Backbone as a chain_set.jsonl record, in Angstrom:
{"seq": "MFVIFVCWVAIGVYLLQIDHPKAQIVMGLGIFYFSFLWMPIFIYYRYKDGKYKKYILNDQKLRDAFNQQAKK", "coords": {"N": [[8.792, -12.138, -1.191], [8.281, -9.861, 0.293], [10.205, -10.185, 2.227], [12.519, -9.775, 0.779], [12.241, -7.035, 0.299], [12.445, -6.025, 2.946], [15.055, -6.824, 3.622], [16.449, -5.374, 1.692], [15.905, -2.712, 2.445], [17.088, -2.763, 4.967], [19.773, -3.1, 4.268], [20.091, -0.701, 2.912], [19.746, 1.135, 5.035], [21.962, 0.452, 6.575], [23.985, 1.191, 4.788], [23.512, 3.931, 4.719], [24.229, 4.596, 7.318], [26.992, 4.194, 7.308], [27.754, 6.143, 5.615], [27.915, 5.704, 2.8], [28.406, 6.471, -0.634], [26.435, 5.668, -2.48], [24.167, 5.109, -1.047], [21.712, 6.496, -0.905], [20.649, 5.929, -3.412], [20.299, 3.165, -3.278], [18.348, 2.998, -1.25], [16.297, 4.423, -2.518], [15.758, 2.773, -4.741], [14.802, 0.581, -3.35], [12.401, 1.567, -2.264], [11.1, 2.134, -4.644], [10.838, -0.478, -5.649], [9.116, -1.504, -3.676], [6.819, 0.142, -3.982], [6.003, -0.108, -6.682], [5.999, -2.807, -7.331], [5.415, -4.554, -5.112], [3.121, -3.362, -3.796], [1.007, -3.217, -5.873], [0.584, -5.988, -6.265], [-0.256, -6.755, -3.722], [-2.608, -5.194, -3.486], [-4.162, -6.243, -5.588], [-4.453, -8.901, -4.69], [-5.937, -8.526, -2.317], [-8.345, -7.407, -3.234], [-9.396, -9.018, -5.218], [-11.576, -10.768, -4.965], [-13.833, -9.238, -4.913], [-14.392, -7.959, -2.532], [-14.298, -5.319, -2.006], [-16.616, -4.098, -2.804], [-18.563, -3.555, -0.911], [-17.739, -1.176, 0.149], [-18.043, 0.785, -1.716], [-19.714, 3.692, -2.597], [-22.987, 4.183, -3.668], [-26.039, 5.353, -5.235], [-28.223, 4.102, -3.939], [-27.165, 3.223, -1.476], [-26.495, 5.687, -0.36], [-29.048, 6.873, -0.137], [-30.208, 5.101, 1.732], [-28.541, 5.588, 3.94], [-29.103, 8.314, 4.458], [-31.82, 8.124, 5.037], [-31.763, 6.586, 7.374], [-30.445, 8.378, 9.006], [-32.305, 10.417, 9.1], [-34.352, 9.245, 10.531], [-33.438, 9.229, 13.117]], "CA": [[8.959, -10.854, -1.806], [8.368, -8.87, 1.362], [11.5, -10.392, 2.892], [13.504, -9.089, -0.07], [12.097, -5.608, 0.569], [12.979, -5.737, 4.281], [16.517, -6.93, 3.528], [16.922, -4.249, 0.875], [15.868, -1.504, 3.267], [18.102, -2.919, 6.011], [21.065, -2.81, 3.634], [20.099, 0.742, 2.667], [19.977, 1.82, 6.311], [23.37, 0.216, 6.921], [24.821, 2.038, 3.926], [23.353, 5.312, 5.182], [24.983, 4.76, 8.563], [28.437, 4.279, 7.043], [27.923, 7.239, 4.652], [28.283, 5.212, 1.472], [27.901, 7.44, -1.614], [25.286, 5.142, -3.224], [23.134, 4.701, -0.087], [20.436, 7.11, -1.303], [20.159, 5.203, -4.583], [19.835, 1.863, -2.805], [17.071, 3.213, -0.56], [15.318, 4.819, -3.531], [15.363, 1.587, -5.498], [13.984, -0.247, -2.456], [11.062, 2.16, -2.221], [10.557, 1.896, -5.982], [10.464, -1.896, -5.653], [7.942, -1.659, -2.82], [5.626, 0.843, -4.461], [5.562, -0.503, -8.016], [5.869, -4.258, -7.463], [4.759, -5.177, -3.968], [1.798, -2.807, -3.536], [-0.022, -3.696, -6.804], [0.284, -7.397, -5.99], [-1.046, -6.772, -2.495], [-3.934, -4.642, -3.768], [-4.876, -7.233, -6.39], [-4.782, -10.036, -3.835], [-6.966, -8.145, -1.351], [-9.603, -7.002, -3.849], [-9.762, -9.857, -6.357], [-12.846, -11.45, -4.728], [-14.92, -8.269, -4.881], [-14.671, -7.541, -1.16], [-14.327, -3.857, -1.963], [-17.913, -3.592, -3.248], [-19.358, -3.025, 0.198], [-17.231, 0.143, 0.493], [-18.334, 1.72, -2.793], [-20.959, 4.418, -2.406], [-23.855, 4.379, -4.821], [-27.238, 6.111, -4.868], [-29.046, 3.361, -2.985], [-26.522, 3.265, -0.155], [-26.626, 7.048, 0.158], [-30.441, 7.051, 0.29], [-30.389, 4.346, 2.969], [-27.842, 6.283, 5.021], [-29.844, 9.531, 4.79], [-33.068, 7.726, 5.671], [-31.445, 6.19, 8.75], [-30.098, 9.609, 9.722], [-33.538, 11.176, 9.292], [-35.154, 8.553, 11.55], [-32.881, 9.52, 14.444]], "C": [[9.094, -9.753, -0.742], [9.697, -8.975, 2.104], [12.608, -9.699, 2.097], [13.456, -7.589, 0.197], [12.714, -5.238, 1.915], [14.508, -5.813, 4.268], [17.112, -5.748, 2.761], [16.962, -2.964, 1.688], [16.907, -1.578, 4.386], [19.497, -2.621, 5.454], [21.19, -1.314, 3.36], [20.37, 1.538, 3.929], [21.428, 1.651, 6.744], [24.283, 1.113, 6.087], [24.696, 3.507, 4.293], [24.177, 5.566, 6.445], [26.481, 4.889, 8.327], [28.758, 5.334, 5.993], [28.463, 6.775, 3.302], [27.685, 6.16, 0.425], [26.653, 6.962, -2.375], [24.131, 4.736, -2.308], [21.769, 5.258, -0.468], [19.819, 6.366, -2.484], [19.609, 3.849, -4.164], [18.489, 2.005, -2.103], [15.974, 3.598, -1.559], [14.838, 3.645, -4.366], [14.522, 0.636, -4.643], [12.56, 0.267, -2.369], [10.372, 1.983, -3.566], [10.045, 0.468, -6.106], [9.181, -2.101, -4.85], [6.693, -1.056, -3.458], [5.133, 0.344, -5.802], [5.469, -2.004, -8.23], [5.05, -4.861, -6.33], [3.335, -4.667, -3.759], [0.743, -3.233, -4.564], [-0.392, -5.164, -6.59], [-0.58, -7.508, -4.743], [-2.467, -6.283, -2.755], [-4.759, -5.628, -4.59], [-5.335, -8.404, -5.523], [-5.933, -9.706, -2.887], [-8.324, -7.91, -2.002], [-10.065, -7.898, -4.989], [-11.114, -10.544, -6.181], [-14.024, -10.496, -4.624], [-15.289, -7.806, -3.486], [-14.802, -6.022, -1.038], [-15.714, -3.302, -2.246], [-18.761, -3.047, -2.112], [-18.904, -1.625, 0.611], [-17.517, 1.193, -0.573], [-19.681, 2.371, -2.536], [-21.713, 4.507, -3.723], [-25.119, 5.075, -4.327], [-28.07, 5.399, -3.803], [-28.442, 3.401, -1.576], [-26.622, 4.654, 0.462], [-28.05, 7.318, 0.639], [-30.701, 6.336, 1.611], [-29.744, 5.063, 4.149], [-28.6, 7.544, 5.441], [-31.18, 9.198, 5.465], [-32.846, 7.299, 7.126], [-31.126, 7.422, 9.592], [-31.363, 10.412, 10.02], [-34.418, 10.548, 10.374], [-34.676, 8.876, 12.964], [-33.263, 10.858, 14.895]], "O": [[9.912, -8.842, -0.87], [10.246, -7.969, 2.555], [13.522, -9.111, 2.675], [14.497, -6.941, 0.311], [13.43, -4.242, 2.012], [15.176, -4.955, 4.845], [18.146, -5.2, 3.142], [17.937, -2.216, 1.629], [17.536, -0.573, 4.716], [20.301, -1.961, 6.111], [22.255, -0.727, 3.549], [21.132, 2.504, 3.906], [22.052, 2.598, 7.223], [25.226, 1.714, 6.603], [25.668, 4.255, 4.189], [24.754, 6.641, 6.608], [27.167, 5.607, 9.055], [29.894, 5.423, 5.528], [29.366, 7.394, 2.739], [26.551, 6.608, 0.593], [25.889, 7.792, -2.867], [23.199, 4.074, -2.765], [20.766, 4.551, -0.361], [18.602, 6.194, -2.545], [18.558, 3.431, -4.65], [17.583, 1.208, -2.342], [14.84, 3.134, -1.44], [13.649, 3.534, -4.665], [13.629, -0.038, -5.159], [11.613, -0.519, -2.398], [9.173, 1.709, -3.613], [8.946, 0.236, -6.611], [8.268, -2.794, -5.299], [5.632, -1.682, -3.468], [3.927, 0.37, -6.045], [4.904, -2.437, -9.234], [4.095, -5.599, -6.575], [2.425, -5.472, -3.563], [-0.359, -3.593, -4.149], [-1.558, -5.535, -6.721], [-1.537, -8.281, -4.719], [-3.427, -6.897, -2.29], [-5.941, -5.823, -4.31], [-6.481, -8.842, -5.621], [-6.816, -10.539, -2.682], [-9.354, -8.185, -1.386], [-11.038, -7.567, -5.667], [-11.75, -10.876, -7.181], [-15.123, -10.924, -4.273], [-16.394, -7.308, -3.276], [-15.361, -5.518, -0.064], [-15.97, -2.134, -1.954], [-19.592, -2.166, -2.33], [-19.617, -0.948, 1.352], [-17.258, 2.376, -0.354], [-20.673, 1.686, -2.287], [-21.148, 4.86, -4.758], [-25.253, 5.353, -3.135], [-28.562, 6.034, -2.871], [-29.164, 3.595, -0.598], [-26.812, 4.785, 1.671], [-28.247, 7.92, 1.695], [-31.337, 6.891, 2.506], [-30.328, 5.138, 5.23], [-28.732, 7.82, 6.633], [-31.616, 9.916, 6.365], [-33.651, 7.618, 8.0], [-31.501, 7.491, 10.762], [-31.474, 11.021, 11.084], [-35.152, 11.26, 11.059], [-35.459, 8.795, 13.91], [-32.884, 11.272, 15.99]]}, "num_chains": 1, "name": "protein.A"}
């Protein structure tokens, strides 16, 4: 899927270089493809196992951080 995106952008850059009238549309569709198809799949894959939970701030983590700061 990422290879398709890279090829699409390469074709878009080529079309921009030769001043093709539809080059902007091709590049726009490539970015659309990347942002609405590739990124959600990537985000789901990275966070499906709950690895993000250590980055979420809650009351206990804030208290621990302030207590450590106060000890210094």
